mmCIF file of the C-alpha atoms, coordinates in Angstrom:
data_MODEL
# 
_entry.id   MODEL 
# 
loop_
_atom_site.group_PDB 
_atom_site.id 
_atom_site.type_symbol 
_atom_site.label_atom_id 
_atom_site.label_alt_id 
_atom_site.label_comp_id 
_atom_site.label_asym_id 
_atom_site.label_entity_id 
_atom_site.label_seq_id 
_atom_site.pdbx_PDB_ins_code 
_atom_site.Cartn_x 
_atom_site.Cartn_y 
_atom_site.Cartn_z 
_atom_site.occupancy 
_atom_site.B_iso_or_equiv 
_atom_site.pdbx_formal_charge 
_atom_site.auth_seq_id 
_atom_site.auth_comp_id 
_atom_site.auth_asym_id 
_atom_site.auth_atom_id 
_atom_site.pdbx_PDB_model_num 
ATOM 1  C CA . MET A 1 1  ? -91.919  -30.402 -160.935 1.00 0.00 ? 1  MET A CA 1 
ATOM 2  C CA . ASP A 1 2  ? -91.351  -30.889 -157.239 1.00 0.00 ? 2  ASP A CA 1 
ATOM 3  C CA . ALA A 1 3  ? -94.116  -32.987 -155.675 1.00 0.00 ? 3  ALA A CA 1 
ATOM 4  C CA . SER A 1 4  ? -92.513  -33.344 -152.252 1.00 0.00 ? 4  SER A CA 1 
ATOM 5  C CA . GLN A 1 5  ? -95.352  -31.577 -150.458 1.00 0.00 ? 5  GLN A CA 1 
ATOM 6  C CA . GLU A 1 6  ? -97.994  -33.723 -152.167 1.00 0.00 ? 6  GLU A CA 1 
ATOM 7  C CA . PHE A 1 7  ? -95.984  -36.876 -151.389 1.00 0.00 ? 7  PHE A CA 1 
ATOM 8  C CA . ASP A 1 8  ? -95.788  -35.939 -147.721 1.00 0.00 ? 8  ASP A CA 1 
ATOM 9  C CA . ASP A 1 9  ? -99.481  -34.984 -147.555 1.00 0.00 ? 9  ASP A CA 1 
ATOM 10 C CA . VAL A 1 10 ? -100.578 -38.459 -148.632 1.00 0.00 ? 10 VAL A CA 1 
ATOM 11 C CA . GLY A 1 11 ? -98.950  -40.067 -145.613 1.00 0.00 ? 11 GLY A CA 1 
ATOM 12 C CA . HIS A 1 12 ? -96.714  -42.651 -147.250 1.00 0.00 ? 12 HIS A CA 1 
ATOM 13 C CA . SER A 1 13 ? -95.102  -45.457 -145.254 1.00 0.00 ? 13 SER A CA 1 
ATOM 14 C CA . LYS A 1 14 ? -91.478  -45.458 -144.105 1.00 0.00 ? 14 LYS A CA 1 
ATOM 15 C CA . ASP A 1 15 ? -90.721  -47.938 -146.919 1.00 0.00 ? 15 ASP A CA 1 
ATOM 16 C CA . ALA A 1 16 ? -92.044  -45.459 -149.479 1.00 0.00 ? 16 ALA A CA 1 
ATOM 17 C CA . HIS A 1 17 ? -89.890  -42.713 -147.975 1.00 0.00 ? 17 HIS A CA 1 
ATOM 18 C CA . ASN A 1 18 ? -86.826  -44.988 -148.143 1.00 0.00 ? 18 ASN A CA 1 
ATOM 19 C CA . ILE A 1 19 ? -87.503  -45.787 -151.805 1.00 0.00 ? 19 ILE A CA 1 
ATOM 20 C CA . ARG A 1 20 ? -88.000  -42.087 -152.557 1.00 0.00 ? 20 ARG A CA 1 
ATOM 21 C CA . ASP A 1 21 ? -84.718  -41.216 -150.881 1.00 0.00 ? 21 ASP A CA 1 
ATOM 22 C CA . LYS A 1 22 ? -82.879  -43.814 -152.994 1.00 0.00 ? 22 LYS A CA 1 
ATOM 23 C CA . LEU A 1 23 ? -84.415  -42.396 -156.182 1.00 0.00 ? 23 LEU A CA 1 
ATOM 24 C CA . LEU A 1 24 ? -83.670  -38.760 -155.384 1.00 0.00 ? 24 LEU A CA 1 
ATOM 25 C CA . ILE A 1 25 ? -80.885  -37.597 -157.654 1.00 0.00 ? 25 ILE A CA 1 
ATOM 26 C CA . GLY A 1 26 ? -80.612  -34.015 -156.481 1.00 0.00 ? 26 GLY A CA 1 
ATOM 27 C CA . ASP A 1 27 ? -82.144  -30.594 -156.491 1.00 0.00 ? 27 ASP A CA 1 
ATOM 28 C CA . PHE A 1 28 ? -82.305  -28.335 -159.520 1.00 0.00 ? 28 PHE A CA 1 
ATOM 29 C CA . ASP A 1 29 ? -82.001  -24.573 -159.392 1.00 0.00 ? 29 ASP A CA 1 
ATOM 30 C CA . MET A 1 30 ? -84.836  -23.441 -161.685 1.00 0.00 ? 30 MET A CA 1 
ATOM 31 C CA . SER A 1 31 ? -83.342  -19.955 -161.938 1.00 0.00 ? 31 SER A CA 1 
ATOM 32 C CA . THR A 1 32 ? -80.612  -21.421 -164.182 1.00 0.00 ? 32 THR A CA 1 
ATOM 33 C CA . VAL A 1 33 ? -82.952  -23.210 -166.614 1.00 0.00 ? 33 VAL A CA 1 
ATOM 34 C CA . ASP A 1 34 ? -82.438  -20.499 -169.263 1.00 0.00 ? 34 ASP A CA 1 
ATOM 35 C CA . GLN A 1 35 ? -78.704  -21.271 -169.319 1.00 0.00 ? 35 GLN A CA 1 
ATOM 36 C CA . LEU A 1 36 ? -79.299  -24.847 -170.528 1.00 0.00 ? 36 LEU A CA 1 
ATOM 37 C CA . PRO A 1 37 ? -79.326  -25.671 -174.249 1.00 0.00 ? 37 PRO A CA 1 
ATOM 38 C CA . GLY A 1 38 ? -82.961  -25.393 -175.298 1.00 0.00 ? 38 GLY A CA 1 
ATOM 39 C CA . GLY A 1 39 ? -83.761  -24.312 -171.777 1.00 0.00 ? 39 GLY A CA 1 
ATOM 40 C CA . ASP A 1 40 ? -85.943  -21.324 -172.502 1.00 0.00 ? 40 ASP A CA 1 
ATOM 41 C CA . SER A 1 41 ? -88.857  -22.345 -170.292 1.00 0.00 ? 41 SER A CA 1 
ATOM 42 C CA . LYS A 1 42 ? -91.225  -19.912 -172.001 1.00 0.00 ? 42 LYS A CA 1 
ATOM 43 C CA . LYS A 1 43 ? -90.588  -21.392 -175.429 1.00 0.00 ? 43 LYS A CA 1 
ATOM 44 C CA . ALA A 1 44 ? -90.266  -25.004 -174.325 1.00 0.00 ? 44 ALA A CA 1 
ATOM 45 C CA . GLY A 1 45 ? -93.791  -25.224 -172.953 1.00 0.00 ? 45 GLY A CA 1 
ATOM 46 C CA . ALA A 1 46 ? -92.780  -25.547 -169.332 1.00 0.00 ? 46 ALA A CA 1 
ATOM 47 C CA . SER A 1 47 ? -96.401  -25.511 -168.273 1.00 0.00 ? 47 SER A CA 1 
ATOM 48 C CA . GLY A 1 48 ? -96.391  -29.300 -168.476 1.00 0.00 ? 48 GLY A CA 1 
ATOM 49 C CA . GLY A 1 49 ? -99.554  -29.454 -170.539 1.00 0.00 ? 49 GLY A CA 1 
ATOM 50 C CA . GLY A 1 50 ? -99.737  -31.675 -173.548 1.00 0.00 ? 50 GLY A CA 1 
ATOM 51 C CA . GLY A 1 51 ? -101.941 -31.548 -176.582 1.00 0.00 ? 51 GLY A CA 1 
ATOM 52 C CA . GLY A 1 52 ? -103.110 -35.112 -176.780 1.00 0.00 ? 52 GLY A CA 1 
ATOM 53 C CA . GLY A 1 53 ? -104.202 -34.750 -180.378 1.00 0.00 ? 53 GLY A CA 1 
ATOM 54 C CA . GLY A 1 54 ? -107.221 -36.176 -182.125 1.00 0.00 ? 54 GLY A CA 1 
ATOM 55 C CA . ALA A 1 55 ? -106.886 -39.669 -180.697 1.00 0.00 ? 55 ALA A CA 1 
ATOM 56 C CA . SER A 1 56 ? -107.774 -38.514 -177.192 1.00 0.00 ? 56 SER A CA 1 
ATOM 57 C CA . MET A 1 57 ? -110.951 -36.917 -178.530 1.00 0.00 ? 57 MET A CA 1 
ATOM 58 C CA . ALA A 1 58 ? -111.866 -39.905 -180.707 1.00 0.00 ? 58 ALA A CA 1 
ATOM 59 C CA . ILE A 1 59 ? -112.252 -42.308 -177.782 1.00 0.00 ? 59 ILE A CA 1 
ATOM 60 C CA . PRO A 1 60 ? -115.132 -40.456 -176.055 1.00 0.00 ? 60 PRO A CA 1 
ATOM 61 C CA . ILE A 1 61 ? -116.860 -39.985 -179.411 1.00 0.00 ? 61 ILE A CA 1 
ATOM 62 C CA . ILE A 1 62 ? -116.619 -43.704 -180.187 1.00 0.00 ? 62 ILE A CA 1 
ATOM 63 C CA . VAL A 1 63 ? -117.973 -44.575 -176.737 1.00 0.00 ? 63 VAL A CA 1 
ATOM 64 C CA . LEU A 1 64 ? -120.875 -42.158 -177.251 1.00 0.00 ? 64 LEU A CA 1 
ATOM 65 C CA . ILE A 1 65 ? -121.688 -43.704 -180.639 1.00 0.00 ? 65 ILE A CA 1 
ATOM 66 C CA . ILE A 1 66 ? -121.694 -47.204 -179.131 1.00 0.00 ? 66 ILE A CA 1 
ATOM 67 C CA . ILE A 1 67 ? -123.992 -46.104 -176.284 1.00 0.00 ? 67 ILE A CA 1 
ATOM 68 C CA . LEU A 1 68 ? -126.390 -44.420 -178.710 1.00 0.00 ? 68 LEU A CA 1 
ATOM 69 C CA . ALA A 1 69 ? -126.402 -47.509 -180.938 1.00 0.00 ? 69 ALA A CA 1 
ATOM 70 C CA . ILE A 1 70 ? -127.301 -49.704 -177.959 1.00 0.00 ? 70 ILE A CA 1 
ATOM 71 C CA . VAL A 1 71 ? -130.024 -47.323 -176.789 1.00 0.00 ? 71 VAL A CA 1 
ATOM 72 C CA . PHE A 1 72 ? -131.635 -46.980 -180.204 1.00 0.00 ? 72 PHE A CA 1 
ATOM 73 C CA . LYS A 1 73 ? -131.479 -50.726 -180.753 1.00 0.00 ? 73 LYS A CA 1 
ATOM 74 C CA . GLN A 1 74 ? -133.519 -51.220 -177.540 1.00 0.00 ? 74 GLN A CA 1 
ATOM 75 C CA . ILE A 1 75 ? -136.187 -48.574 -178.328 1.00 0.00 ? 75 ILE A CA 1 
ATOM 76 C CA . PRO A 1 76 ? -138.762 -49.604 -180.937 1.00 0.00 ? 76 PRO A CA 1 
ATOM 77 C CA . LEU A 1 77 ? -139.280 -46.832 -183.484 1.00 0.00 ? 77 LEU A CA 1 
ATOM 78 C CA . GLY A 1 78 ? -142.993 -47.564 -183.979 1.00 0.00 ? 78 GLY A CA 1 
ATOM 79 C CA . ASN A 1 79 ? -142.730 -49.481 -187.256 1.00 0.00 ? 79 ASN A CA 1 
# 
């Protein structure tokens, strides 16, 4: 994905622009992506999204359980 516009919008320093220019390899013609091996952008998930799996959902659940445990430990249940 080309992020040139976003890079320029941030207002990077001249040093950052020099580093970027050294890292730039070249431009890619996206109209030829289907000619590459495995380059069918519709099949390859070219949207850039990733699943993340169950581990990414487990972290918020664990944090919620810890918070609830702390809260209920602080509140007397009337016994």
